[in-house]
C-alpha angles and dihedrals in degrees: 000000000000090000090054090050089048092051090048091050091048092051092049093044097048091044099050111017103031089046088066090064105268093130119030119202113180117241093245091055099049095105096029130116089253092059091045091054091042092058102036107034095068090056090069087079090070092054089056090047091053090049090049092050091052090052090047090053092049091051097042108099118223098227128137094311120080116265089210092061093047093048091045089058091047091049092050091050093044093049092048093050094044094050090048091049092045092052092046092051091047092052092045093050091046089053094046098045106032107024112143128182 
């Protein structure tokens, strides 16, 4: 589920924000391996977030407090951290692959 959310966020981001000129990929590199890595590598963060949420659910006891509230807090934290990590990896890859002086 987190991977689907990550792919949806990536699609929205690259459609609206990156279209403004945040990330520049040269025309000759659009279908290159660099562009492929640039778009797909940051999505790996959401796989790790999904794995982390499953571990959080396994380790969250079902005592008097609601499991739904606890997992909602974990999901909010996981989504925040994964979006921050996704953006950081995107900026780093943009800098590494397409940096121009």
